[in-house]
DRENZA-189230 format. One record per residue: residue in three letters; x, y, z of N, C-alpha, C in turn. Coordinates in steps of 0.02 Angstrom, whole numbers, plus 50000, padded with zeros to 5 digits. Last residue first. Example, Ala and Ser with C-alpha at 12.3 -4.5 7.8 and 13.67 -1.06 7.14 Angstrom:
ser506424988850354506844994750357506455000250394 ala506604971650390506154977550390506604983550390 
! end
This chain:
unk488544972751587487954969051566487924962351604 unk489794976051631489214979051663488574975351645 unk490604969551538490574967251608489974969951643 unk490404977251421490194970251422490144967651493 unk490944989651451490224989351439489974982151442 unk492294985851454491964988351513491204988051506 unk492544982451321492594977351373492234979451436 unk492394994951256491934989551239491944984151292 unk493465001951312492775004351324492274998951308 unk494514994451263494404994851335493694997151349 unk494384997051126494304990151151494164990051226 unk494645010851120493985008451100493855001351125 unk495985010651157495495014051200494795011751182 unk496565004251051496585001151117496065004151163 unk496345013950949496045007250942496025003751010 unk497115024550994496395025550988496035018750984 unk498385018950982498135020851048497375021751046 unk498465017350843498485011450886498195013050955 unk498435030750800497905026350777497865020150822 unk499605035450858498965038350877498385033850858 unk500535027750787500465026850859499805029750884 unk500345033150657500215026050669500115024650743 unk500725046450675500035045150657499855037850669 unk502075044050702501655047050753500925045750737 unk502485039050578502525034750637502085037450693 unk502275050350497501895044350483501895039650543 unk503205059050552502495060750558502065054650544 unk504375052450515504225053350585503485054650595 unk504305053550375504285046950406504105047450480 unk504365067950357503795064150333503735057350368 unk505275077750385504985074150441504385069850419 unk506705083250317506075080150297505825075750354 unk507405098750379507405091450368506715088950351 unk507235114150283507205110350345507225102850330 unk507795129050212507675122050201507725118150267 unk507065144850202507505140550241507305133250230 unk506975160150124506755153250119507265148750153 unk507575172150171506875172050152506595164950150 unk508925170050195508485171650251507745170950234 unk509375167250067509455162250119508995163650178 unk509095179250000508745173149979508795167750033 unk509985187750068509265189050071508875182750052 unk511215182450032511005182150102510245183250108 unk511195185649895511235178549916511015177749989 unk511175199649890510575196049870510595188649891 unk512005209949920511895204849971511305200349953 unk511905218549813512525214649820512445209049871 unk510305218149727510745220349781511365215749788 unk509625210249630510035215849610510525217849665 unk508815199749678509175198849614509645204449596 unk508145202449796508425195749787508855195049725 unk507735215749783508145213849841508485207149828 unk506895215249673507545218749667508005216749723 unk505845207949733506195205349674506875208649666 unk505445216449838505675209749853506075206849795 unk505035227649763505575228349812505865221449829 unk503985222049690504575224549656505155225249703 unk503085218449795503335213449748503975215849713 unk502835230849858503135225349896503445220149849 unk502245237949753502855240449783503205235049823 unk501075230949726501615230649677502275233149706 unk500105233649818500545227849830501125227349780 unk499485244949747499925245949805500365239849821 unk498585241549648499275242749629499755243549688 unk497355240149712497625234449674498365235349657 unk497145252849764497225247249810497525241149774 unk497005260049642497545261549689497675255649736 unk495845254049592496475253649553497075254949598 unk494935257949689495105250849683495735249849641 unk494915271749661495125269349727495325262049724 unk494415272049531495095274349543495355272049611 unk493115267049558493565263449513494285265549524 unk492595277249637492715270649667493175266449623 unk492475287349541492915288349599493085281649631 unk491515281849456492185282949431492685283949488 unk490415281949545490665275549518491375276449492 unk490225295549564490425291449621490715284849596 unk490775308349458490385302149463490655297849520 unk490675324049385490935320249442490475314249454 unk490755324949209490345325649269490635321249324 unk491005332449048491245328549105490805330049166 unk490875332048870490635334348936490885329548989 unk491245338248708491335333348761491095336448826 unk490755340148533490945342448600491015336648648 unk490375347748374490525341948416490745344548485 unk489775352048216489765353748288489895347348327 unk490295358948058490065353548101490105355848173 unk490445364047887490345365647958490095359447995 unk491405369547756491075363647783491035364547859 unk491475381247632491475380547705491075374347724 unk492445385547495491935380947519492015380147595 unk492735398447388492885395847455492295391647478 unk492885395947209492845400047269493035396347332 unk492255396847045492805394647089492785399047151 unk490995392046928491235396146984491805392647020 unk490025393846790490605390246814490935394646868 unk488395392746727488845396146773489415391446794 unk487355395546587487825391046619488315394846662 unk485715397746555486315401546571486755396946613 unk484735390646420484995390546489485585395346493 unk483205387246329483855390346337484095389346410 unk482075380346215482385379746282483075382946281 unk480915389946125481535386146123481855386246193 unk479345391946053479745392046115480335387346110 unk479115400845904479185394045932479595394445996 unk479145413145845478505410845872478525403845902 unk480475414845816480005414145760479345411045784 unk480745409845972481125411045911480665409445852 unk480545413446139480225412446075480695414246018 unk481335404346271481255410546232480945408746164 unk481405397546435481205396946365481135403846334 unk482695391546549482115395746532481965394746458 unk483785387046684483445385346622482825389746612 unk485375388946746484695391446752484345390446684 unk486615378046816486305381446759485595383646778 unk488275375546885487545375146888487255379246831 unk489775369646957489395371646897488655370946912 unk491265373147050490585370647045490255373346982 unk492825370547135492425372947078491745369647079 unk494115376047235493515371847233493065374747181 unk495905376547266495295378447233494725373447242 unk497175373247319496695376847360496015378047330 unk498185365947265498045372347233497505376347269 unk498095354847351498705358847349498585365747318 unk496415354847424496975352047387497565356847385 unk495875358847595495845359147523496445355847490 unk495745360347728495725353447703495715353347627 unk496145369547863496195369847790496255362647764 unk495065372547997495575368247969495555368847893 unk494605380848144494605381148071495195377048045 unk493515381548280494145378948254494095378448179 unk492705391048402492765389548331493465387248315 unk491865385148547492435388648517492515386348445 unk490435387248657490805384048602491375388448576 unk490385387348836490295390748773490695387148718 unk489945387048988490035381748938489875384648870 unk489605396449079490275397049049490415391548998 unk488415393049134488395397949079489075398849046 unk488395375149163488535382049183488505386649122 unk487165362449172487685365849135487775372949162 unk486855349249293486695355649262487305358649227 unk487025337549368486935337049296486755343549261 unk487365337849501486655336549485486515336249411 unk488685341549495488525334849519487805332949504 unk488875350349336488845349949409488645342949430 unk489965347649198489305347649228489365347549304 unk490925356049083490955352549147490275353249181 unk491235355448908490825357348965490965352949025 unk491595361048758491945357548811491635359748877 unk491235361148585491005362348653491425358248701 unk491665368348431491825363548483491575365848551 unk491305368948270491095372348331491155367348388 unk492345369448134492095365048187491935369348248 unk492515370547966492365374648024492025370148076 unk493645367747842493205364147889493135368447952 unk493795374347678493905374947750493395370747789 unk494575376547531494095372147563494255372047637 unk494745390247414494965386247471494395381647493 unk495395401547284494875397847319495165393747377 unk496235409747213496305402547205495735398547237 unk495875423047240496065421147172496055413647161 unk495505423547374495085426747324495235424247254 unk496575417347438495925413947437495455417047386 unk497555427147422497625420747387496965416947384 unk497015436847508497125438447437497185432047396 unk496995430647634496365432647602496455433947528 unk497895415947671497925423047654497295424947615 unk497645404247805497605406247734497645413747728 unk497475398047929498145398747902498165400847829 unk496235398147985496415392247946497095392647915 unk496195410648038496215405048084496395398548049 unk496085418047919496695418547959496745412748008 unk494795414747879495355412647838496005412847877 unk494095420947984494035413747974494615411147932 unk494435434247961494635431048023494605423448017 unk493845436747834494575437047842494815433647906 unk492445434747872492785430047826493535430647832 unk492045436648047492165439347980492535434347938 unk490825427848139491535429048126491595431948056 unk489625424848265489785428248201490535429548198 unk489395419748390489135415948333489335418948266 unk489815417648558489975421048496489755416748437 unk488615416948688489085413548644489195417548581 unk487785420048794488255425048770488805421948727 unk486805411348823487465409948851487995415048830 unk485485411348777485705416548823486385415348853 unk485295401348683484945400848747485195405748799 unk485905399548560485375404448564485005404348631 unk486765389248552487065395848553486545401348561 unk486265376148663486225379748600486535386548607 unk486045360248738486405366548735486325369648666 unk484775351748821485095353048757485425359948759 unk484685340348962484605346848932484995347248866 unk484975328349026484445328348976484385334948937 unk486645322249046486135327349063485605327449008 unk487335310549015487535314449074486995319449095 unk486825304748902486995300348957487165304149021 unk486595315248808486025311648838486205307248897 unk487065329948779487425324248805486925319848843 unk486885340348632486655337648696487065331548714 unk486885355548538487195349248556486895346848621 unk486825367548403486525364248462486885357648474 unk487265383348326487345376248339486985373948401 unk487505394348201487035392948255487035385448266 unk488605405848135488505398848150488025398248209 unk488875417048006488535416048070488395408648078 unk490155426447926489745420347930489465419848001 unk490355441347827490435437547889489985431347886 unk491075454447729490705448147734490855444647799 unk491885465347704491195466547725490775460347734 unk493115460047661493065463347726492355464247750 unk493355454847539493015450447587492885453847653 unk493295460447368493455461647439493045456947482 unk492985456347236493565460647247493755461447321 unk492535443247130492445446247196493065450047215 unk492155444646963492695443447010492545447047075 unk491285437646830491225441846890491765439746939 unk491115437546660491545435146714491505440146771 unk490155432046524490215436946578490615433846635 unk490095430146348490295427546413490375433246463 unk489815434946220489285435046270489485432746339 unk490915433446137490745440246160490225440246215 unk491945419646186491475422946141491235429246174 unk492895405446215492905412746214492395415346163 unk492165392046304492435394646242492375402246241 unk491475389546421492205389846424492525392346360 unk490145381246342490385384546403491145384046405 unk489735384346173490015379746223490285383646282 unk488245393446134488965392246127489225388146185 unk487555376846144487955381746108487755388846128 unk487605360946203487345367546219487805372846189 unk487735350146057487815351646128487475358346142 unk488355340545933487715343145958487775343946034 unk489895346145861489495341545902488845344745921 unk491305346645765490635349245770490215344045807 unk492955348245829492425344145803491745347445814 unk494125360745776493725357545828493155353645796 unk494735368045674495155364645723494775361445779 unk493675372545593494085377445629494485374145686 unk492905357245601492825364145578493235368745623 unk492465340945555492975345145587492925352145557 unk491265328645582491425334745545491915338845586 unk490565317245631491235316745604491435322645561 unk489385319545695489345316745627490025316645593 unk488775317245859489325319245816489255315645749 unk487525314145914487955319045947488505321445900 unk486695304245867486585311045841487055316245871 unk488155297845780487515301445779487095299745840 unk489665297845776489245295145829488585298945831 unk491155297645724490505297545690490025293945738 unk492395308445793492005302145795491345303045757 unk493705316145704493085316845742492675310445737 unk494735314045619494905314545691494275315045734 unk494215314845493494355308145518494535308245593 unk494175328245464493555325045484493675318145514 unk495665335145542495255333145484494625329645510 unk496095339445661496415342245602496025340645538 unk495405343945824495475339645765495865343345711 unk494805343245995495235346245943495315341245885 unk493635345146094493765339846045494155342845987 unk493475356646165493765350946202493885344946157 unk492825365646082493555366046088493865360246125 unk491615361445971491775360546042492535360546050 unk490515369745859491185367145873491305366945949 unk488795364345854489325369445854489985366145872 unk487095362145843487735359445820488245365045817 unk486135364445995486265365545924486905361845906 unk485215370846128485445364746096485515365746021 unk485875386246193485325382146168485615376046132 unk486265399146310486445393046274485815389446250 unk486195411846376485785410246317486065404346277 unk487865414946441487135415846437486845413146372 unk489005409146545488885408746473488125409146463 unk489945416246671489275414546649489245414646573 unk491055413346802490985414546730490315412046708 unk491625419646952491065416346919491025418446846 unk492545418947098492595420147025492045416246991 unk492045416147222492485421947215492595423747141 unk490665409847303490985410447237491395416847234 unk490555400047437490615407147421491005407847356 unk489545387747492490045389147440490015396447421 unk489305378647639489155384847602489725385947553 unk488505365547733489065368447696488825374647659 unk487535355947774488005358947822488615361847787 unk487375347147618487175348447686487725351347728 unk487185354247458487585350247503487405352047574 unk486965360747306486585357047356487055352547396 unk487385376947270487635370147267487305366247323 unk487145390847225486615386047244486845378847235 unk488355401447299488175397247243487655392147266 unk488265417347357488195410447378487955406247320 unk488245429947293488875426647305488815419347323 unk486975435547279487425435547221488025431047231 unk486405434047404486065431047347486505430747285 unk487285441747484487255434447491486935431147430 unk487855454347367487655452047434487615444447433 unk488695467247281488535460147286488365458447358 unk488815480347158488735477947227488515470647228 unk489995481247026489315480047046489295477947119 unk490965488546899490895487346971490155486646988 unk491525481346751491015485646781490925483646855 unk492385472146694492635478846707492145483546740 unk491595460646693491835463446629492045470746638 unk491185464746849490945460446795491115463646729 unk491765464747009491865467946944491665462846890 unk490865466847164491215462847114491325467147052 unk490755470047341490655471847271491075467347227 unk489735466447485490375468647457490255470547384 unk488905463047641488915464547569489595466947549 unk488175451847766488575457447741488515458347666 unk488275433847795488005440547806488465445847776 unk487795417247773488275422447754487935429247761 unk487535403747891487295408947845487845413847831 unk487245387647951487735392447928487415397347880 unk486935376848090486675380448032487165386048016 unk487105360648163487345367448153487035370348090 unk487075348148293486845350848229487065358148224 unk488335337648371487725341648368487545343648297 unk488985323648455488985327748395488315331248390 unk489955319548603489345319748564489435324348503 unk490645310348737490755314248676490135313848632 unk490845309848911490415308348853490585313048796 unk491385303649067491545307249006491075305048950 unk491425305949244491165302449186491255306849124 unk492885308149347492305310749312492075305849257 unk494055304049397493505304349445492865306849412 unk495025305449300494695298949307494135298849358 unk495755315449233495105316849265494705310449272 unk497015314049186496485310949146495795312049175 unk497675321749290497785322949218497215320249176 unk497095316949414497175324049398497215325149323 unk496925302449401496435306749434496485313949410 unk497975296849325497285294549316496765299349345 unk499115305049367498935303649297498195302049290 unk499105307249509499325312349461499085311249391 unk498565295449568498305302049585498475307149531 unk499265284849504498535284649511498255291649522 unk500615289349510500295287649446499535287949451 unk500825291149647500865296949602500545295549535 unk500725277949692500235282949715500225288949669 unk501855272749624501185269949614500655274949633 unk502895280849674502755280649602502055278049589 unk502855277849811502695284649789502545284849715 unk503255264349806502605266049833502385273049810 unk504545265949759504055262449717503345263949740 unk505065272949871505085275949804504575272649758 unk504925263949976504555270249978504525273549910 unk505805253849930505095252349941504685258749941 unk507025260949929506755257949867506015256649874 unk507175264050065507105269550016506805266849951 unk507305250950115506745255250136506625260950087 unk508475246850053507855243250040507255247450059 unk509385255850107509265255850034508605252350017 unk509395252450242509145259050222508975259150147 unk508885238150319509305240550264509005247150239 unk508505226250413508655233150427509155235650375 unk507225215150385507895217050364507995224550376 unk506315202250452506405209550454507135211250439 unk505345189450394506035191550405506065199150402 unk504225176750423504295184050419504995186050439 unk503595162850347504165165450384504225172950372 unk502385150550349502535157450332503095159950378 unk502675134150300502595138650357502805145650335 unk501975119650228502345125850220502185130350279 unk501965102550178501815107650228502245113750215 unk501245088950099501715094350094501495099950141 unk501085071450129500805078250135501355083350133 unk500995056850033501415061450070501105068350071 unk500055042050046500135048750017500545053150063 unk500715025950037500445031150082500585037950051 unk500275010849958500655017149955500315022349999 unk500434994150000500005000050000500455006250000 
! end
């Protein structure tokens, strides 16, 4: 019969009087406490709940300025400058606009299809019949072709931006922290109007270059709010405008649109259109923000993190003590002590105890038998 061997361990507490070890332990302890309090609590504001949200925003152009159209100075306002380009949360300010008026469907030369002979032009009825004229293919299109030089073309150039400004009206809410909705129109004394030159300056652009080349700007209305313990917003929670230049290398943005109408020619209504090609400044707007609120649950999480990391100072100090210090061999000898194996002796003691218990039971049984 095989007898199972029991393994025994005894906790041994050793006190070492070493100044270096004490300083090391206190240093690691201070680093752990400093990390939790300094980084997680103070720097990362770990005692607060955090929520990021995105809001809605509206954009309008205000003010007036002037343009030059074929050398003639003309006043211009929002209706003249804002191109009717359909896009959400954006505005296109046309700085240069070329208009080809009274186009109608007909056969005319198209400069974008250059040719030397009829063979260079595609035979693709009804759009093209393979005819070359004056170095360009004759095609059925809107005539005169947009972009081709002719006497009827009108070019309007925006000359100044100083009298123009944009107005942003935004709203945002943080549903997990507070039910209320923030808006720039609720009496917070929030700034909502910025001049165009100031907006360009914030985006790192020059107003003169933007007039000639155009630009694409991202306007972000950013909220950063701290809520009270009850979830209320303070009046100091105001949005700030951030402007980013996201345009291509040449900075330009172009758009095309047309106005259609009919005119009588020899008593027959004929469809016409005015074609507009514009280059200018495109404003893309958005609203985002973050909110923080003191939270008991978050505070308890940081407390438990601190309690979980505090034993790390003991573990690191013990590891360094046994592997780095010059007296590390003595430390290891004091920490763990090898003792003789008393397994056989303990087995003999258990055997004697079992025999004594058996004898005692026999005596008790014999005594009960005599009494009977």
